[in-house]
C-alpha positions in Angstrom: 32.9 156.9 156.0 29.2 157.8 155.8 28.4 154.1 155.9 30.2 153.6 159.2 27.6 153.4 162.0 28.2 155.7 165.0 28.9 153.8 168.3 26.4 154.6 171.1 26.6 153.4 174.7 24.1 154.7 177.2 22.9 153.8 180.6 19.1 154.0 180.5 18.1 152.9 184.0 19.4 151.4 187.2 17.0 149.4 189.3 16.8 147.1 192.3 15.4 143.9 190.8 15.3 141.8 193.9 16.4 142.0 197.5 15.9 139.6 200.4 17.2 139.4 204.0 16.8 136.5 206.3 17.7 136.2 209.9 16.5 132.6 210.7 17.8 132.5 214.3 16.3 135.8 215.6 16.0 136.8 218.3 18.3 134.1 220.0 21.0 134.7 217.5 21.5 138.2 219.0 22.6 136.7 222.3 25.5 134.9 220.7 29.0 136.2 220.5 29.6 138.0 217.1 32.4 136.1 215.4 31.0 135.4 211.9 32.3 133.5 209.0 31.2 135.4 206.0 30.7 133.9 202.5 30.2 136.2 199.5 29.0 134.8 196.2 28.8 136.9 193.0 27.2 136.4 189.7 26.5 138.7 186.7 24.8 138.1 183.4 23.5 140.1 180.5 20.7 139.5 178.1 19.3 141.3 175.0 15.8 142.8 175.4 13.9 141.5 172.4 15.2 142.7 169.0 16.2 146.1 170.3 19.6 147.6 171.1 18.8 147.5 174.8 20.5 145.0 177.2 19.7 144.1 180.8 22.8 143.5 182.9 22.2 142.0 186.3 24.6 141.7 189.2 23.6 139.2 192.0 25.4 139.1 195.4 24.6 136.6 198.1 26.2 137.2 201.6 25.9 134.5 204.3 27.2 135.1 207.8 27.4 132.0 210.1 28.8 131.3 213.5 32.4 130.0 213.8 31.2 126.4 213.6 29.0 127.2 210.6 26.1 125.6 212.4 23.8 128.7 212.8 23.2 131.4 210.3 23.3 134.9 211.6 21.9 136.3 208.3 21.5 135.7 204.6 21.2 138.6 202.2 20.7 138.4 198.5 20.6 141.5 196.2 20.0 141.6 192.4 20.8 145.0 191.0 20.1 145.5 187.3 20.5 148.1 184.6 19.3 148.7 181.1 22.0 149.8 178.7 21.7 150.8 175.0 24.5 149.6 172.7 24.4 150.6 169.0 27.2 149.9 166.6 29.2 147.9 169.2 29.9 144.4 168.2 31.4 141.1 169.4 34.3 141.4 171.8 33.8 145.1 172.6 30.1 144.5 173.3 31.0 141.5 175.5 33.6 143.5 177.4 31.1 146.3 178.1 28.3 143.9 179.2 30.6 141.5 181.1 32.8 144.0 182.9 32.1 147.7 182.4 28.3 147.6 183.1 28.7 145.4 186.3 31.4 147.9 187.5 28.7 150.6 187.2 26.1 148.5 189.1 28.3 147.2 191.9 28.2 150.4 194.1 24.4 150.1 194.2 24.7 146.5 195.3 27.2 147.5 198.0 24.8 150.1 199.3 21.8 147.8 199.5 23.7 145.0 201.2 25.1 147.5 203.8 21.7 149.0 204.4 19.9 145.7 204.9 22.5 144.3 207.3 22.6 147.5 209.3 18.8 147.8 209.5 18.7 144.3 210.9 21.0 145.6 213.7 24.1 143.7 212.7 27.5 145.3 212.4 28.0 147.1 209.1 28.8 144.9 206.1 30.8 146.7 203.4 31.6 144.6 200.4 35.1 145.2 199.1 35.3 146.8 195.6 35.7 144.3 192.8 37.7 144.5 189.6 35.1 143.2 187.0 37.6 143.8 184.2 40.0 141.2 185.8 37.1 138.8 186.6 36.0 139.1 182.9 39.5 138.4 181.6 39.8 135.4 183.9 36.5 134.0 182.8 37.4 134.5 179.1 40.8 132.8 179.7 39.0 129.8 181.4 36.5 129.6 178.5 39.4 129.6 175.9 41.3 127.0 177.8 38.1 124.9 178.2 37.4 125.2 174.4 41.0 124.2 173.5 40.9 121.1 175.7 37.6 120.1 174.1 39.0 120.6 170.6 42.1 118.6 171.4 40.2 115.5 172.6 
């Protein structure tokens, strides 16, 4: 029992890594009727920081609002929110689950706040991103990877 390493999971820091807001049609865009088509893209990734037990997890969200004909862009906002997490004694699937689902779940409320603030400060109606279930997204991704690996093995 003494040889068994204690498991440690700690959030060290949450930080805004990058944020951008573009309103390419301003000021004329504000004279148009507000009936946007909104597209939200999400990405997250994790990487080990050197040889340490620290990992950076990054959640990137890009929101594009265009007019009904999708000819003119009302706005484009991109936010990269990141965190540094310490993982000791956590291996393989448990580590992947933490980095691929649990950590993004912790970071996403920060992303939602930054997106909402940027859109509101640009004088557009409030944009509130819906909560996401990163656990379900992680499981879906794992299933797709497994199916993809099996199809490659069969051929």
